[in-house]
N, C-alpha and C positions, 0 to 999 in steps of 0.2 A: 503494500500499499504506500503511495506517494503522499508526501506532505505537501499542502499548498504553500504558497510563497510566504504567507503570514506565519504558518506553522514552522517553516524552515527558519525564518528569522528568529522566532522565539527560541527554537532548539539551539541555534547558534549563540544567542544571547546567554542562555543558561550554560552552555559548554565554556563560553568565555568567562562567565562569573565564576564557575567551578575552577578553571584554570588559573584565574588571578587570586584566589582565596588561599591565604596561608594560615588562617585561623582554624584549628582543628574543630573547635566547638561549632564554629559556623558551618563547617563542612559536614559535620555530624547532623546538625539541625537540618540542613538542606537535604542530606541523604535520607533522613527520616520522613521529611515532608515528601520527597519524590517517591519513596516506597509506599507511603500511604496513598498518594494519588494513583500509582500504578495499580495497587490492589483494588482501589475503588473502581477504576476503569475496567479491570477484569471483571468485577462483580456486576457492573453495569451492562457490560457486553453479555455476560452469561444470562442476565435477566432478559435482555432484548432477544436473544436467541431463543429463550425458553417460551416467550410469549408468541412466537411465530406459529 
């Protein structure tokens, strides 16, 4: 699945933020937030598929 231009920009922005961060606590916080979002996305996708 391809990302649209806006999503590509957002992904690149997140990657640059991660690359520029040297604060371990900030990286841990970001990793927790991204993991939570990923798992919510999987749950939402599973729900949509089950509703078909």
